[in-house]
Every structure is written in structure tokens, then in C-alpha cells.
C-alpha positions in Angstrom: -7.3 -0.8 1.3 -6.9 -2.2 -2.2 -5.5 -0.2 -5.1 -6.0 0.0 -8.8 -2.7 0.0 -10.6 -2.6 2.1 -13.8 0.3 0.6 -15.7 0.7 2.2 -19.2 0.7 -0.2 -22.0 2.8 0.0 -25.2 0.3 2.2 -27.0 -0.1 4.5 -24.1 3.6 4.8 -23.7 3.9 5.7 -27.4 1.1 8.3 -27.0 2.4 9.6 -23.7 -1.2 9.6 -22.1 -2.7 7.2 -19.6 -6.5 6.8 -19.3 -7.6 5.3 -16.0 -11.0 3.5 -16.2 -11.1 1.8 -12.8 -10.7 3.0 -9.3 -11.3 2.0 -5.6 -14.3 3.8 -4.2 -14.4 4.4 -0.4 -17.7 5.4 1.0 -19.4 5.1 4.4 -16.5 2.9 5.6 -16.7 0.5 2.7 -14.5 0.1 -0.3 -15.1 -1.5 -3.7 -13.7 -1.4 -7.1 -15.8 0.6 -9.6 -15.6 1.2 -13.3 -15.2 4.7 -14.5 -17.2 6.7 -15.4 -19.1 6.4 -12.1 -22.4 8.4 -12.2 -24.0 9.1 -8.8 -27.3 10.1 -10.2 -27.6 6.6 -11.8 -26.7 4.7 -8.6 -28.8 7.0 -6.4 -26.0 7.9 -4.1 -25.2 11.1 -2.3 -22.6 12.3 0.2 -18.8 12.1 0.2 -16.5 9.5 -1.2 -12.8 9.0 -2.1 -11.6 7.5 -5.3 -8.0 6.0 -5.2 -5.8 5.3 -8.2 -2.2 4.1 -8.3 0.0 5.0 -11.2 3.1 2.9 -11.5 6.0 4.5 -13.4 9.2 2.8 -14.4 11.2 6.1 -14.3 10.7 9.5 -12.8 9.3 11.9 -15.4 11.5 14.7 -16.6 8.7 17.1 -17.5 5.6 18.4 -15.9 2.5 16.2 -16.0 -1.2 16.9 -15.7 -4.4 15.4 -14.6 -7.4 16.0 -16.9 -11.0 15.3 -15.8 -13.5 15.5 -18.7 -16.2 15.6 -16.0 -16.2 15.6 -12.2 -18.4 17.0 -9.5 -20.1 18.4 -7.7 -17.2 19.5 -5.5 -13.8 17.8 -5.2 -10.1 18.0 -4.4 -7.2 16.1 -5.9 -4.0 15.0 -4.2 -0.9 13.3 -5.8 1.4 11.4 -3.3 -0.2 13.4 -0.5 0.1 16.9 -2.1 -2.9 18.7 -3.2 -2.9 19.7 -6.9 -6.4 21.0 -7.3 -9.6 21.9 -5.6 -13.0 23.1 -6.9 -15.7 24.3 -4.5 -15.9 24.1 -0.7 -17.0 20.8 0.8 -20.5 20.9 2.2 -21.2 24.2 0.2 -24.1 23.0 -1.9 -24.1 26.1 -4.1 -21.1 24.9 -6.1 -21.4 22.5 -9.1 -18.2 21.8 -10.9 -19.7 19.1 -13.2 -20.6 21.6 -15.9 -17.2 21.8 -17.6 -13.9 19.9 -17.8 -11.1 20.5 -15.3 -7.3 20.4 -15.7 -4.5 20.5 -13.1 -0.8 20.5 -13.7 1.4 18.1 -11.7 4.9 19.1 -11.0 7.5 16.5 -12.0 8.9 16.7 -8.5 5.6 15.2 -7.1 5.9 12.1 -9.3 8.3 9.3 -8.6 9.4 6.0 -10.1 7.3 3.2 -8.9 3.8 3.6 -7.4 2.2 7.0 -7.3 -1.0 7.5 -5.2 -3.8 9.7 -6.6 -6.7 10.4 -4.3 -9.9 12.2 -5.6 -12.2 13.3 -2.7 -15.6 14.1 -4.1 -18.9 15.3 -2.7 -22.2 15.1 -4.7 -25.9 15.1 -4.1 -28.6 13.0 -5.7 -30.7 15.9 -7.1 -27.9 17.1 -9.3 -25.8 15.2 -11.8 -22.6 14.1 -9.9 -19.8 11.6 -10.4 -16.4 10.9 -11.9 -15.5 10.3 -15.5 -12.4 8.5 -16.7 -9.2 10.1 -15.5 -6.5 11.2 -18.1 -2.9 11.5 -17.0 0.1 12.4 -19.1 2.7 15.1 -20.0 1.3 18.6 -19.9 2.3 19.4 -23.4 0.3 16.5 -24.8 -2.7 16.3 -22.4 -3.5 20.0 -22.7 -4.5 19.6 -26.3 -7.3 17.1 -25.4 -8.4 19.4 -22.6 -8.5 22.5 -24.7 -10.4 20.8 -27.4 -13.2 19.7 -25.0 -13.1 23.0 -23.2 -13.5 25.0 -26.4 -16.1 22.6 -27.7 -18.1 22.7 -24.5 -17.6 26.2 -23.0 -17.0 28.0 -26.3 -19.9 26.3 -27.9 -22.1 27.3 -25.0 -21.0 30.9 -25.4 -21.6 30.9 -29.1 -25.0 29.3 -28.7 -25.9 31.9 -26.1 -24.9 34.8 -28.3 -26.9 33.3 -31.3 -29.9 32.8 -29.1 -29.8 36.3 -27.8 -29.5 37.8 -31.3 -32.3 35.7 -32.6 -34.5 36.6 -29.6 -33.9 40.3 -30.1 -34.6 40.1 -33.8 -37.7 38.1 -33.3 -38.9 40.5 -30.6 -38.4 43.4 -33.0 -40.4 41.5 -35.7 -43.2 40.7 -33.3 -43.5 44.4 -32.3 -43.4 45.5 -36.0 -45.6 42.8 -37.5 -47.8 41.9 -34.5 -47.2 38.2 -35.1 -47.7 35.8 -32.2 -45.4 33.2 -33.8 -42.6 35.8 -33.8 -43.2 36.5 -30.1 -43.1 32.7 -29.4 -39.8 32.5 -31.3 -38.4 35.3 -29.2 -39.4 33.6 -26.0 -38.1 30.2 -27.0 -34.7 31.6 -27.9 -34.6 33.8 -24.8 -35.3 30.7 -22.6 -32.7 28.7 -24.6 -30.1 31.5 -24.1 -30.7 31.4 -20.4 -30.5 27.6 -20.2 -27.3 27.6 -22.2 -25.8 30.4 -20.2 -26.3 28.6 -16.9 -23.9 25.9 -18.1 -21.1 28.5 -17.9 -21.7 29.1 -14.2 -20.2 26.9 -11.4 -21.7 29.0 -8.6 -25.4 30.0 -8.9 -26.3 33.6 -7.9 -28.9 32.4 -5.3 -30.0 29.3 -3.5 -29.1 26.4 -5.7 -32.5 24.6 -5.1 -34.3 27.5 -6.7 -31.5 28.0 -9.2 -32.0 24.4 -10.4 -35.8 25.1 -10.6 -35.1 28.1 -12.8 -32.8 26.2 -15.1 -35.1 23.3 -15.6 -38.2 25.5 -16.0 -36.4 27.6 -18.6 -35.9 24.4 -20.6 -39.6 23.4 -20.2 -40.7 26.9 -21.1 -38.5 26.9 -24.2 -39.9 23.5 -25.3 -43.5 24.9 -24.7 -42.8 28.0 -26.9 -41.2 25.8 -29.6 -44.3 23.6 -29.5 -46.7 26.6 -29.8 -44.6 28.0 -32.7 -44.8 24.7 -34.5 -48.6 24.5 -34.0 -49.0 28.0 -35.7 -46.4 27.4 -38.4 -48.2 24.2 -39.5 -51.7 25.8 -39.4 -53.1 23.5 -36.7 -56.1 24.2 -34.4 -54.4 26.5 -31.9 -56.9 26.2 -29.2 -56.8 22.5 -28.9 -53.1 22.2 -29.3 -52.4 25.1 -26.9 -54.4 23.2 -24.3 -52.0 20.3 -24.7 -49.1 22.6 -24.4 -50.5 24.2 -21.2 -50.9 20.7 -19.7 -47.2 20.1 -20.4 -46.2 23.3 -18.7 -48.4 22.5 -15.7 -46.9 19.0 -15.3 -43.4 20.4 -15.7 -44.0 23.1 -13.0 -45.1 20.5 -10.5 -42.3 18.0 -11.2 -39.5 20.5 -11.5 -40.6 22.1 -8.2 -40.8 18.7 -6.5 -37.4 17.7 -7.9 -35.6 20.9 -6.9 -36.8 20.8 -3.3 -37.0 17.1 -2.5 -33.4 16.1 -3.5 -34.6 12.8 -4.9 -32.9 11.4 -8.0 -35.9 9.3 -9.0 -37.9 12.5 -9.5 -35.3 13.7 -12.0 -35.5 10.5 -13.9 -39.3 10.8 -14.1 -38.9 14.4 -15.2 -36.5 13.4 -18.0 -38.7 10.6 -19.1 -41.7 12.9 -19.3 -39.6 15.4 -21.4 -38.7 12.6 -23.7 -42.3 11.5 -24.0 -43.3 15.1 -24.7 -40.6 15.3 -27.4 -41.8 12.1 -29.0 -45.4 13.4 -28.9 -44.3 16.6 -30.7 -42.4 14.5 -33.2 -45.5 12.4 -33.9 -47.6 15.6 -34.4 -45.1 17.2 -36.8 -44.5 14.0 -38.8 -48.2 13.4 -39.1 -48.8 17.0 -40.3 -45.9 16.7 -42.7 -47.4 13.4 -44.1 -50.8 15.2 -44.6 -49.3 18.4 -46.1 -45.9 18.0 -47.6 -44.9 21.7 -47.8 -41.4 23.2 -47.4 -42.3 24.5 -43.9 -43.6 21.1 -42.6 -40.6 19.3 -44.2 -38.1 21.6 -42.4 -39.9 21.3 -39.1 -40.2 17.5 -39.4 -36.5 17.1 -40.1 -35.5 19.3 -37.2 -37.9 17.3 -34.9 -36.5 14.0 -36.0 -32.9 15.1 -35.4 -33.7 16.6 -32.0 -35.6 13.5 -31.0 -32.6 11.5 -32.0 -30.4 13.6 -29.8 -32.8 13.1 -26.9 -32.9 9.4 -27.3 -29.1 9.1 -27.5 -28.7 11.1 -24.3 -31.5 9.2 -22.5 -29.9 5.9 -23.3 -26.2 6.7 -23.4 -25.7 9.6 -21.0 -28.5 10.0 -18.4 -29.4 6.4 -17.8 -26.1 4.6 -18.4 -23.1 4.1 -16.2 -20.6 5.0 -18.9 -22.5 8.1 -20.0 -21.3 10.5 -17.3 -18.0 11.4 -19.1 -19.7 11.9 -22.4 -20.9 15.1 -24.0 -24.7 15.5 -23.8 -26.3 16.2 -27.1 -29.6 17.5 -25.6 -28.3 21.0 -25.5 -28.2 20.9 -29.3 -31.9 19.9 -29.7 -32.9 23.5 -29.0 -30.4 24.6 -31.7 -32.1 22.3 -34.2 -35.4 23.8 -33.4 -34.1 27.3 -33.5 -32.5 26.7 -37.0 -35.9 25.3 -38.2 -37.7 28.3 -36.7 -35.3 30.8 -38.2 -35.9 29.1 -41.6 -39.7 29.3 -41.2 -39.6 33.0 -40.1 -37.1 33.8 -42.9 -39.2 31.9 -45.5 -42.3 33.8 -44.3 -40.6 37.1 -44.5 -39.2 36.3 -48.0 -42.7 35.2 -49.1 -44.2 38.4 -47.7 -41.6 40.5 -49.5 -42.2 38.7 -52.7 -45.9 39.2 -52.4 -45.4 42.8 -51.5 -43.2 43.2 -54.5 -45.7 41.6 -56.8 -48.5 43.7 -55.3 -46.4 46.8 -55.7 -45.7 45.9 -59.4 -49.4 45.3 -59.8 -50.3 48.6 -58.2 -47.7 50.4 -60.3 -49.2 48.8 -63.5 -52.7 49.8 -62.4 -51.5 53.3 -61.5 -49.8 53.6 -64.9 -53.0 52.4 -66.7 -55.0 54.8 -64.6 -52.5 57.6 -65.4 -52.8 56.9 -69.1 -56.6 56.8 -68.8 -56.6 60.1 -66.9 -54.2 61.6 -69.4 -56.5 60.5 -72.2 -59.5 61.9 -70.4 -57.6 65.1 -69.7 -56.7 65.5 -73.3 -60.2 64.8 -74.4 -61.5 67.2 -71.8 -59.0 69.8 -73.0 -60.2 69.3 -76.6 -63.8 69.6 -75.5 -63.0 72.7 -73.4 -61.2 74.3 -76.3 -64.1 73.5 -78.6 -66.5 75.0 -76.1 -64.3 78.1 -75.9 -64.2 78.4 -79.7 -68.0 77.9 -80.0 -68.6 80.6 -77.4 -66.1 82.9 -79.1 -67.9 82.5 -82.4 -71.1 83.4 -80.7 -69.4 86.4 -79.1 -68.0 87.5 -82.4 -71.4 87.3 -84.1 -73.0 89.2 -81.2 -70.2 91.8 -81.3 -70.6 92.2 -85.0 -74.3 92.7 -84.6 -74.2 95.0 -81.5 -71.0 96.9 -82.4 -70.0 97.1 -86.0 -73.6 96.5 -87.2 -74.7 99.5 -85.2 -71.9 101.7 -86.5 -72.4 100.6 -90.1 -76.1 101.3 -89.8 -75.4 104.7 -88.5 -73.0 105.4 -91.4 -75.7 104.2 -93.8 -78.2 106.6 -92.2 -75.8 109.5 -92.7 -75.3 108.6 -96.4 -79.0 108.2 -97.0 -79.9 111.6 -95.5 -77.3 113.4 -97.7 -76.0 115.2 -94.7 -72.5 113.9 -94.7 -70.0 115.4 -92.3 -66.6 114.3 -93.4 -65.1 114.5 -89.9 -68.0 112.5 -88.4 -67.7 109.8 -91.1 -63.9 109.5 -90.5 -64.5 109.2 -86.8 -67.2 106.4 -87.3 -64.9 104.6 -89.8 -62.0 104.9 -87.4 -64.0 103.4 -84.6 -65.3 100.7 -86.8 -61.7 99.7 -87.7 -60.8 99.7 -84.0 -63.8 97.5 -83.3 -62.6 95.1 -86.0 -59.1 95.1 -84.5 -60.6 94.3 -81.1 -62.5 91.4 -82.6 -59.4 90.0 -84.4 -57.2 90.4 -81.3 -59.9 88.8 -79.1 -60.3 85.8 -81.4 -56.7 84.6 -80.6 -56.6 81.5 -78.4 -54.7 82.2 -75.2 -52.7 79.5 -73.2 -50.5 81.0 -70.5 -50.2 82.6 -67.1 -51.9 85.7 -65.7 -48.7 87.7 -66.2 -48.6 86.8 -69.9 -52.3 87.7 -70.3 -51.9 91.1 -68.6 -48.9 91.8 -70.8 -50.9 90.9 -73.9 -53.8 93.1 -72.9 -51.5 96.0 -72.1 -49.7 95.8 -75.4 -53.0 95.8 -77.4 -54.6 98.6 -75.3 -51.4 100.8 -75.4 -51.1 100.4 -79.1 -54.7 101.6 -79.7 -54.4 104.5 -77.2 -51.1 105.7 -78.7 -52.8 106.1 -82.1 -55.2 108.5 -80.5 -52.5 110.2 -78.5 -53.8 108.9 -75.2 -51.3 107.9 -72.5 -51.6 104.7 -70.5 -50.6 104.3 -66.9 -50.4 100.5 -66.1 -49.9 99.1 -62.6 -49.8 95.6 -61.3 -49.8 95.1 -57.6 -49.3 91.9 -55.5 -46.8 89.1 -55.0 -44.9 87.7 -58.0 -46.3 84.2 -57.3 -49.9 84.8 -58.2 -49.2 86.4 -61.6 -47.5 83.1 -62.7 -50.7 81.2 -62.2 -52.1 79.5 -65.4 -55.4 81.1 -66.6 -58.4 79.3 -68.0 -58.6 79.9 -71.8 -62.3 80.9 -71.7 -61.8 83.2 -68.7 -58.8 84.7 -70.6 -60.9 85.5 -73.7 -63.6 87.1 -71.6 -61.2 89.1 -69.6 -59.3 90.5 -72.6 -62.5 91.3 -74.5 -63.7 93.1 -71.4 -60.6 95.2 -71.3 -60.7 95.8 -75.0 -64.3 96.9 -74.7 -63.4 99.4 -72.0 -60.6 100.7 -74.2 -63.1 101.1 -77.1 -65.5 103.1 -75.0 -62.7 105.5 -74.0 -61.7 105.9 -77.7 -65.3 106.5 -78.8 -66.8 108.6 -76.1 -64.5 110.1 -73.5 -62.0 112.3 -75.3 -59.5 111.4 -72.6 -55.8 112.1 -72.5 -54.8 109.5 -69.9 -56.1 106.0 -69.0 -55.1 104.4 -65.7 -55.3 100.7 -65.2 -54.6 99.1 -61.8 -54.6 95.3 -61.4 -54.2 93.8 -57.9 -54.9 90.6 -55.9 -56.5 91.3 -52.5 -58.5 89.6 -49.8 -62.0 90.7 -49.0 -64.4 89.6 -46.2 -64.8 85.8 -46.0 -61.1 85.3 -46.9 -61.9 84.9 -50.6 -59.0 85.8 -52.8 -60.2 88.4 -55.3 -58.7 89.8 -58.5 -59.4 93.6 -58.8 -59.2 95.8 -61.9 -59.7 99.5 -61.9 -60.1 101.1 -65.4 -60.3 104.9 -65.2 -60.0 107.7 -67.8 -59.8 111.5 -67.4 -62.3 112.2 -70.2 -63.5 115.8 -70.4 -66.6 115.2 -72.4 -69.5 114.2 -70.2 -71.2 111.2 -71.7 -74.6 111.6 -70.2 -76.3 108.2 -70.3 -73.7 106.4 -72.2 -72.1 104.8 -69.2 -74.7 102.3 -68.4 -77.1 102.1 -71.4 -74.8 101.8 -74.5 -74.3 98.6 -76.4 -70.7 98.6 -75.3 -71.6 98.8 -71.7 -74.0 96.0 -72.0 -71.3 93.9 -73.6 -69.0 94.7 -70.7 -71.7 93.7 -68.1 -72.3 90.5 -70.0 -68.6 89.7 -69.9 -68.5 90.4 -66.1 -71.5 88.0 -65.6 -69.7 85.3 -67.5 -66.7 85.6 -65.2 -69.1 85.7 -62.2 -67.6 89.0 -61.2 -68.9 92.4 -60.0 -68.7 95.8 -61.7 -69.2 99.3 -60.3 -69.3 102.4 -62.6 -68.9 105.9 -61.2 -68.2 109.4 -62.6 -65.6 111.0 -60.3 -65.2 114.8 -60.5 -68.0 115.1 -63.1 -65.7 114.1 -66.0 -64.3 110.8 -67.0 -65.4 107.3 -66.0 -64.1 104.7 -63.5 -65.0 101.1 -63.9 -64.2 99.0 -60.8 -64.2 95.3 -61.5 -63.8 92.4 -59.0 -63.5 88.7 -59.7 -63.0 85.5 -57.7 -59.5 84.4 -58.5 -60.6 80.8 -58.5 -62.8 81.5 -61.5 -59.8 82.6 -63.5 -57.3 79.9 -62.8 -57.0 76.8 -65.0 -58.7 74.1 -63.0 -57.6 71.3 -65.2 -54.0 72.0 -64.3 -54.8 71.3 -60.7 
């Protein structure tokens, strides 16, 4: 057996670390010198082999040393001067793959000696997985550990960080897809989910099930992630989705066949074909994106094109320097960062779309607010104009009412007085009574001419005050009752309805003063519900007059005026003569005819 002697040079002695780049490989009864790194997948080997290195030291070290393997696998054990210092995986147990992370073993200073030190690395690998041995680093533990921890944190810590980022992005994109019903958001969620799974698998040395199907799941997750990224790009750039989705489906179908073949056949050439196909697909995607960017230079196409160029560069570097080069086995593959480039670009596209949507929504909201304000001002102007028209109508109707009341009421009374004077049969008491009633009629006209703007409670209070004042002058008592909840009396009343209602009550009061000779007047106002669930406002106006009025109740001018007021309010009136003396007027109105509809 020949040996490779690792003799530290002056620089290595100064640094305290030795890097071994050559070893003797013993395999199938043959031995030869090989250059490290030695990648099995590149040379098409499989099985078991032993790498032998000899480290010659002038003095016995006085501190603990260590052996650092940037990459080694799939399963191995390491001995120094016949003593085992490290072992990963069980030989012939194909489920273990230790080539996914760096390995570090401390070597006690008692195992090392001055002169030649034999280091044996027994390794087992298979062709369908990436196996081999990188350059071997030896040196003091306190110095070598820094290099190991840097690579470990970079490789393992970076994988953990990427997995967390992918999972967070996937969940956020899934929430967006459910909220906005966007296919591109769902594709983003799937792409990052597959990327999270693919990155997480690099943290496992032992798969949870048969490694053949585990390798199939890992490679298919990568293919599915690329397919989702491709579909996202197609939609983000506004391409014909049907035609380009067909091309994406073809890629998935080919990937399914080749990955299944590779995972079950244990042939390294299939993996090389698969990687070449992935690279070709990546180049195809790059061409599509760059072409679309050239045609439409927008912010979205620019970001996607830059990400595609960077990712394609990573893929080309790995294809030439790592996967198909003897010295690439010990290097760090950049292919895992291609998905990160795509994800960053996709995050930017989604964020830009959301920001644009928010800006458009804000602009639309401002526009709607402006239109609403203009509409509000227009409605306010229309309301004001309608209120003016409504008030003018009320004044016109009131003028007509005053003229009619002067004609029917005071005109009749003055005509009667004139007749008494012309007949020379003056009765001073009768004249005083007629004059007094004429004055009361004038007061009623004056009070009724006041414009009212308030609630039902205020209107009833105003009517009560006017009626009570007139009745008190004639020594007539007033019993006033208002029944119902406190809410309905605070309802705003239509001005025209208010005028008609107060004139109606004043006319009833005038009739009592002129004809009944009553001592007490009872007024009951209440809000009730009749058949049909129509809210009604009821008024009962009753006196205890002791002078029968014969036909006065329904045929006098005052009664006709009362009935006209009731019709204007679309109400009902019932007049009866309880007990043979006095009169009771029962009035009923729909409450909706009284309320101020403009206020609604």
C-alpha cells in the first residue's frame, strides 16, 4: 500500500491548519492516488472504499486536534492510528445520507504522535445519491472549529432560516389567495411550500421512510416548486395562460417520469440527464422572461427578469463547478438559493400588486367621498329648496284658510250683528256675546297663523295653552291628558299638519264657547294601534254642556270647518251626544300623516 504524506508547509505551520487534497483510494482490491475532492456521482462508482492519508508531524502536539470534513458521505467512519474517532450511519444501511452537512471530530492529543500518523476514512456511497469525499482539514481544535462553525452555520442555519421564511411566505400567500381569490397567490403559496419542504430535507440525515421514495419526494418537490414559479411568472407577465400552462404541464410530466426512474433505478446517468433537463427548463424560463421584459419594460417584468438571470447564473455555476466537476464536491451548491431569488421576486410582485390595489382603492374611496359630498350638498340644496316650497305651500294654504274662516266665521257673525242693528231690536247681552265670540274667533285666526316648527309634544303644549287661556276667560275648566310612551311625543311634526291640527282644536274650543254652556272640557290625546297594525293618533274632545244644541253639531259652519280640517289630515271623526247634554268629538289620524317626512 502506498501512502500520501501530508507534510505541513511554512504557511500551514503558521496558520496551524493542514488541508489534505490527495489520498490513496482502495476499492475492489485496487489502490490508486486520487485528488480530493473525489465525487462518486461524477465517476459513476458505488460501493465501499477506503481513503488513506498519512500526516507526518515533527513533534507530538500538546493540545487536542480535530478533523473537519466540509462534505463526506453517504456513510463513513474515521480512524486515527487505529483508533476510531468518528462514525456517521451504519454501513449497508441505505437510509442514511451524511453528505448534507459538514462533519467535525475531535482528536485527542494522545492519539497523535511525532512522525507518521495514519488516517483511514472508510466510506460507503451509492450512485443514485451524491457521495464522495471533500478535502480533509486537520489542525488544533481551537482553530479548526471556527472554520467548521462558519460553514455549519452558513449551511444548516441558512437552511433553517430559508425554511422559516418559506413557511411564513406560504401561509401569508395562502391567506391572500383565500381572501382575494387570486390564482397567482395560490401558486406563490404552493411554490414556497414546496421550497420549504425541499430546504427542510437538507437538515435530515435519515429519511422518515424508504430512501428511494424519499429521494423521489425531494426531487419532485423541487420540480413542483419550479412549475409553480413558472405558472406564477406567466400570470404576472400577462401571457397566454393556456398555452404556457401546457408547456408547464409538459415539464411536470417529464420530471415525474425521470425522477421516478432515477429514484428506483440507482443509475447516476439518469440523475445527470435530470439535472440537464432542469437546467434547460431554467434557460427556457429565462428566455421567456427576458423576451417579455424586452417587449414590455415594466417594473414587474424587470424584477422577474433580474431574478431569473441571477437564478440561471447560480444554476450554471453549480452545473459546471459542482455537479459535473471533480473539484465541486466540497463546494457549497448555489442551486438552493435560486428558489430564494424567485421567491424574493414573487414577494415583490405580490407586494407591488397589493400596494397598487391599495392606492387604487384609496383613490376610489377619495373619489367616492367627493361624489358623496357633492351629492350631499346637492341633496341639502334640494332639501332646502323643498323646505322653502313646502313652507310657501303651507303659507298659501293658510292664507286660503284665513280667507275662508273670515268668510264662514267672522263674516257670518258680523252679518248677524248687522241684522240685529238694522231691525232695531238690539239686545245688549246678545250683542256682547256676539262681539265676544267674534273677538275669540279673531284670536283663533291670529294664533293659527303662527308658523310651527317642532315636535308633537311642543305642538300639544301650544294648543293646550291657547285653549286653556280661552276657556279660563269663560270660567270653563280644562282637563288635559296625554297618554303613550315618551318617545312618540318627541317626533317632529309636519308644519302643514300642525297648522291643521291646531286650527281643528281651536275650532272645537270655539264651538264649546259659542254653543255648549259647558263648565268642563276634557281633552285626551293618545297613540294606539288599531287593526292592521297602523299606528294611529287619537284625540277625544268632550264637554259637559247643559244646553242642547239641536242641529248645531253637524250642520253649523264651525262643524263644517272641523270636518274639512279632518279631511285634510286624512283622518276620521265621530260626533256623539252622550247623556243628552254636551258633545264628544272622537278624532283619529294616521300618525304617519303627521310626522315630518322630510326629516326622515
